[in-house]
KERO-625473 format. One record per residue (C-alpha): residue in three letters; x negated, y, z negated. Coordinates in steps of 0.25 Angstrom, whole numbers, padded with zeros to 4 digits, always signed. Last residue first. Example, Ala and Ser with C-alpha at 12.3 -4.5 7.8 and 13.67 -1.06 7.14 Angstrom:
2
ser-0055-0004-0029/ala-0049-0018-0031/
***
This chain:
73
ala+0344-0611+0038/gln+0341-0613+0053/trp+0326-0612+0051/gly+0326-0625+0043/lys+0313-0630+0049/gly+0303-0620+0053/ser+0301-0605+0057/ala+0300-0609+0072/gly+0315-0611+0073/leu+0317-0596+0069/ala+0308-0591+0080/ala+0314-0601+0090/leu+0328-0596+0086/val+0324-0581+0088/asp+0317-0585+0101/ala+0330-0592+0106/asp+0338-0579+0103/leu+0349-0581+0092/arg+0364-0582+0093/leu+0371-0583+0079/lys+0385-0589+0077/val+0390-0587+0063/pro+0399-0595+0054/glu+0404-0588+0042/lys+0402-0592+0028/pro+0413-0592+0018/ser+0414-0581+0007/thr+0425-0585-0003/ser+0421-0599-0001/lys+0432-0610-0001/pro+0431-0619-0013/arg+0424-0633-0011/gly+0432-0645-0013/gln+0447-0646-0014/thr+0459-0638-0008/lys+0472-0637-0016/leu+0483-0639-0006/lys+0494-0628-0008/ser+0509-0632-0011/gly+0507-0631-0026/glu+0493-0633-0029/tyr+0490-0646-0021/leu+0479-0656-0023/asp+0477-0667-0012/ala+0475-0681-0016/asp+0461-0688-0016/lys+0460-0689-0031/leu+0474-0693-0032/phe+0473-0705-0023/glu+0460-0709-0031/gln+0467-0708-0045/thr+0478-0717-0040/leu+0493-0714-0036/gly+0500-0727-0034/pro+0502-0735-0021/glu+0515-0733-0014/asp+0524-0746-0016/asp+0536-0737-0019/pro+0537-0733-0004/asp+0540-0748-0001/lys+0535-0755+0011/arg+0521-0752+0011/thr+0511-0758+0021/ala+0519-0755+0033/pro+0517-0764+0044/leu+0508-0760+0055/ser+0514-0755+0068/arg+0518-0765+0079/lys+0511-0764+0092/gln+0520-0762+0104/glu+0520-0772+0115/thr+0517-0766+0129/met+0506-0776+0131/
***
């Protein structure tokens, strides 16, 4: 029971056997401008929203909840 398990054999033996660069690989690759990573997706907002914690009395919440569905919005 103290026998060590062998690791899996290497699937590639020669570094020249690397797969070629495909369009799919390049599509998912990171894009750099110089040494800086260029981010993808939605740009950062110039005026981001700030999280707020608001404490209300129970009677205020009851009155807002009585106004109907969607009162949180």
